[in-house]
N, C-alpha and C positions, 0 to 999 in steps of 0.2 A: 121342088121334087114332086113328081107326080104320085098319086096314090098307089100305083102299081110298082113304083120303085122303092117305096118305103117299106123297111122291114116291119113284120107283123109282131103283134105283143107276144104271141107264142114263140115267134122266131128269137126274139131279144130274150124272152126267158130261158130258152134253150141254150142259147149262146152264153148267157151269164152263168148258167148251171154248169156248163162244160168248162168255162173259164175258171169257176170256182173249184171244180174237181181237179183240174190240172194244177193249180196253185196248191191245192191241199195235198196232192201227191208229191209234188216237186218239194214242198217243205217237210213232208213226213220222211223222205228220203235223206234230206239234209239234217236232221236233227242231230244234235250232239249228244253223246253218251251222258254228258254233264246235265243235260236238260231232262233226258228221259229218267235218270236215277237221281235226280237232284235231292239231296238230304238222306239218301239211303247209303247203307253198308251192305255190300254184297259179299256173302261168305262162300267160301268153296273148299272141298276136299283136294283140289287139283290147284296147281300154279295158275294164276290169272295172267293172261298175256298183257302186255302194255301197248302192243300195236295189233292192227289187222289191216287187210286189204282195203276195207271201206269203213265208215262210220256205222253203216247198217250191219255190216258183218260183225263188228265188234259188240254192238248191242246184242246181236243175235247169240254171239258167244258167251257173253256175260250171262244172259238169260238161261243158257243151257248149262252152265257152270254153278249156278246159284244152288247152294245146299243149305238146308236148314237144320239137319241132324248130323251129327258127327259120331262115328264109332270110335272107341278107344283102341289105341294100340296097346293090347293087353300085355305085350312083353315089356314095353317102356312105361306102361301106365300113364299115357298122355294122349293129347289130341293135338294134331297139327292142323292148323286152321289159315288159309289163305283168304285175303280180304282186299276188296276195293272200295273206297269211300268217296263218294261224289259230294262235294261240300255245297251247302245252300247257296253260299256266296264265295267269291273268290277269296283265298286266304291272304290277308295282308300281312303275314308273318311268316317265320321259317319253322314254328314248331306248333305241334297239335298235343293236346293232353287226350289220352284214350283212358276210359274207364269202364270197367266190366262189373255188372251187377248181377246177382242172384235174383231172379224174378220167379222162382218155382212156387213160392208160397203166396204169391200175389203182390207181396211188398218188395220194394227194391232194397237189396242189402248189398253195400259196395264190397267187391271182393278184392279188387287191385286197381292201381293207377299207374300209367307209365306214359313216357313222352316218346314222341315220334317226330322226326325232322324231315322237311321237304327241301328240294334243291333250290327253290326261287320263290318269290313273293308272287302273288297273283295266281297261284296254283289252284285249279277246280278240283282235283281228285289226288288220292294217295292210294298206291298199291303196295302191299307188304305181306307179312305171315307173322304168325305167333304160334308158341307152344304152350298149352295149358296142362300143367301137372295135376294128377289125380289128388295128391296130397294136399294142395292148396284149394282146388276148386270142387272137389267131391266127385261124385258121379250121379248120372241121370238128373241133370240139372237144366233148367231153362234160363239162358242168360241174356243179357241185353248189353251190346256194345255201343258206347256213346263217344264220339269225337267232339272236342270242345277246344276253343281257343278264346282265353281270357274270359271265361264264364259263358261264352256264346255257343250254343250246340251248333255244330256244323252238319253232322250227319249221325244216324243211329240205325241199328239193326239187331234183329233177335234170332238166336239159334239155340240148339239143344246139344248137350253132350251126353252121350249114352254110353254104358258098359255094363259089365257084370257087377252087380252090387255085393256087398259083403253078406255071407251066408252064417246064419247062426242056427246052432243045433238045439238051443235050449238047455244043454248040458251045461252044469256048472261044477268045477272042481274047486274044492277048498283044501287048504292045507291042513294039517293035522291040528294046529293051534286055533286056526280059524274055526274048525269044526267043533272043538272042545266047548262044552258048556261053561258058562261063567259060573264060578263057585258062589254061593250065597254070601260068603265072607267078603268077597271083593265088591260087592255092591254097595 
């Protein structure tokens, strides 16, 4: 090969950079939602779709739907939460355990545990919904949702439930008997 027909170092570097960019763009477009959100639980106030036109459109939709604060349905005194969990590893079982913790005080306090089932082994994700009742969960709380299988954490996510707290007037009403001073003889 003559010196004039050999590519220059600058030309080789430019070609290598262009090739790397093409590979990066091609692989970014082909990313699976399970790779992008691995180990996360996406929570939403709206129903989460299970299909989309493309992988990138689905990822974009999930990012738009992601909600971290949920307003209470004051009439029903509850919160409806839709979620999609993307497991760290494929699930080699048909059951996951969902735990919800109150993390408002900085410490984890377990509030509830329930089971959720999937259609087949090897599943990478789970899409479902739940309703949290004020009576059990309180109001204005920071919560953490954890999905486990046989003690291994598959995915986790945090969100807050907000609503109108209890109002106290500071006024106390005593019955006539409660207000009566004890006699000295009774002591």
